[in-house]
N, C-alpha and C positions, 0 to 999 in steps of 0.2 A: 499691495498698496504701492502707489507711485513714490518717486523720490521727491515730489513736490513738498515744500514746507507745509505743515498743517497748523491749524490753530488748536491749542491744547483744550481738552474738554473742560478744564477748570475755567477757561475763558467763557465757554458756552454757558456754564452754570452761573458765572458772574453776570453775564448779560441777561440771562433768564431772571435772575433775582433783583437786578437793579435797573433794567431798561424802563424808563418812564413811558415810552411809546407803547411797549408791549403791555404794561400794566393798565394804561388808559384804554387800549383796544380791548383787552379782556374784560375790563369793567363795563365798557360801553356795550359789548355783546351781551353780557349778563343782564344789564339793565334793560336793553332792548328786548331780550327774551322775556323778561318779567312783564313788560307792557304788552308784548305780543300775545302771551298766554292769557292775560286779563282781557284783552280786546277781541280775542278770537271768537267768542260767542256772538258778537255783533258783526263779524266779518271785516274787521280792520286790523292792520298791524301798526306798530308805533310810527313807522315812517309815513304811512298814509295819514295817520292822525295829525302828525306835525305839519305835513303838507296842507291838509285841509284847514287846520287852524291858522296857517299862514295866509290863507285866502279869506279868512273871516275879517273883512275890512269894510269900511264904509264906501270905498270905491274899488273898482277892479284892480287887481295886482298885475304888474308887468312881470314878464319872465325874469328880467334882471333883478327886480326887487326880491322875488322869491328865491332865486339862486343865491343872492347875497345873504338873505336871512338864514337859509338852510345850509349855507356853505356847500352848495351842490353845483356841479357843472351843468350846463344847458342840456347836454345829451341825456344825462341821468334824470334830470327833471322832466324832460320830454317823455321818456319811457315811463316814469311814474305817473305822469298826467294821463297818458293813454289808457292805463288801467282804470283810473278813476272816471275818465270820460266815458269809457265803454260801459261802466256801471251806472252812468247817469248821475254821478255825484258832483262832477265838475264840468264846466263848459269853458271853451276858449273862443275868443272872437278876435278878428283883426283889429289892431290898434289904429284908430283913425288918425292919430298924430304921427305914427310911423308904421306904414303898411307892412313893413317887414316883421314887426313885432306882434305879439299876442297879448290880449288882456284876459286874465283868468278870474273866474268867479265860481262860487259854490252854487249848485242848483238847489231847489227846495229840498230835494231828496238828500243832497249833500249836507245841507244845514240840519236836517232831521237826524242824519247819521252822526254828525258832529255833536249834536245835543245829547244823543244817546251815549256817545263815547266820553263826554266830559265828566260825568260822575264816576266812571271807571278810572279815568286818569286821576281825578281828585283823590279817590280812595287809595290807589296804588302809590301815588305821590306822597300822600299823608303817611302811609306805612313806611316808606323809605325815609322820610324826614324823621320819624320816630326812631328808626333803626340807626340813623346816623347821629342822633343825639343833638343836644343843644348847640345850635350854630353850625353843626356839621354840614348840612346841606348848603347853607349860605357860604361856608368856607369853600366847599367844592365848586359851587357856581362862580365864586370870585376868582378862584385859582384857574378855572377853565375858561373864563371870559376871554374873548379875543382881545388882543392888544391892538389898540387903535392909534 
């Protein structure tokens, strides 16, 4: 071992046990896995469901509005959209108001997939609400809501 100062292992344990970021990341991964497993039979994952639900609007969505809603950068959104577009679930078109932008919509197949996914989401979400108890899910949502 070098002569460089080191961080005591007790500090590592303290960070492990108290780091809010770590705990939120672990909880998010566990929650995501739960929805991924539930939606696997219809061929979606939780991220695809959220993205497709964000496109369920009366007018086509802009890339910026979807990025803002999903707290996602443009590059990540573009990669996620490519998969859904190849599957015929989403389509993009040039924005006539800004030719540099895209407008995003669900296809009929995408809407059918979203309709199949919604009861699964509702069931799993209901199970989690019950597990969290009275007001638990609302408290988590309020705590994690972005500060505006």
